[in-house]
N, C-alpha and C positions, 0 to 999 in steps of 0.2 A: 490907535485907540486901544486903551487898556480895559479889559473886562474883569469884573469881579466874579470869580467862580466860587464864591463862598458856599460851602455845602449847607443845605437846609438843616437846621437843628432838629434833632430827634425830639419829638413830643412825647413826654412820658405817658405810659398807658397803665390803666388799673392793673395791679398785680405784679408789675415789674419791680425788681429789687435793684437798689443803687448802693454803692459803697462810697462813703465820704472819704475824700483824699486829703482833707485838712479840716480843722475845726470850722464850723459854719454857724453864724448867728441865725437863729430861727425864732419864730413866734410860737409860744405854747398856749394851750388853753386847758384849764382845769374843768373837768366835767363833774356835774353834781346830779344826785338823784332827786332833783327839784328844778324848777325853772331858774334859769340863769347860769352863768359860767364865769370863770375868772381868767384873766389873761396875764401872760408874763413873757419876758424875753429870756432866752437862754442860749447856750452854745451846744450844738450837736458835736460830739468829739470825733476827731479823725479816726477812721477805721470802723465807724458805725454803719451797719447795713440797715437800710430802711426800705419798706414796701410802699408803693403808691396805693393809697386807700381809695381814691376816686379819680375817675378820668377828669383831667382839668377841663373846665368849661372853655368854650371859644373866647379868646381875648383875656383869659385869666393870667394873672401875673404870679400866682403862687399855687401850690398844690398841697394837699393833706398827705402826710406820710406817717408811718408807725415804725419805730425802731424794732428790729428783731430781738434786741436785748432790752425790751420794754421794761421789765421789772427791775433790772439792774440799773437802768438810767433814771428811773422814777425818783429815787432818793436825791440825785444830784441835779435834776432838771426842774422838778416841781417845788416851788417854795413850801417850806414846812407848814406854814399857817394854812395853806390850801390843802395840802396832802393830809393833814390831821383833822380837817373839818369833818364833823359827823356825817354829812351827806356826800362827801367826796366819792367819786366813782370813776377815777382814772383821768388820763390826760391825752391830749392830741398835740400834734406838731404840724405847723405850716411852714413850708420852705419856699422861698422865691424861686421861680423857674430859672432865672439867670444864675442864681447860686448853685442850684442843682446841676445845671449844665457845666458851669465853670469849675466846680469844686467836688465833683463826684463822677463816678463812672457806672454805667449800667452793667449789671452782672446777669447776663442772659441765662445762665444755667443754674442760678441760685435758687434754692428751695426756700419757701416761706415757712420757717419754723421759729416760733417765738420761745422765749425763755420762761414763759408763764402759761399755765394751763388756761387761765381766764382769757388771755389775749389770743391764744390759739383757738379756743372755742368761739370767740367772737369772730375771728377770721373765717372759720368754717361756716358760720351763719351768714356772713357777708358773701362768701363764695356761692353759697346755696342760691342766693337771690341775684347775684351779679357775676356769672362766670367770666373769667378773663378772656379777652380776645387778643391774643398776642399776634 
């Protein structure tokens, strides 16, 4: 009898950082200072570090992440029409858990430091209300 000793996959946790090992197709959302949002498909480039923004819900197939080079990637990820809209207020990225597991690696000692003061301040506010449980 052959047994399958496949290791249980690591479930991402809030605040963990992952490094993309190749380009990954992801879903983006444009955030606005009003009701509604826009959605778009984009590619997260190889070598991007992302932080898990929320603990994935039980049974979830995807998780919300934020690139640490948030400001740098905004120009190439977010469609210009949405980025230049008067009420535009940033963007979010959703990645499938299978893609995160297959095409990235967890960086256990990585520090969460964004390339934009606005993203860093938002992260500090999130941490204030949701301390990570590593």
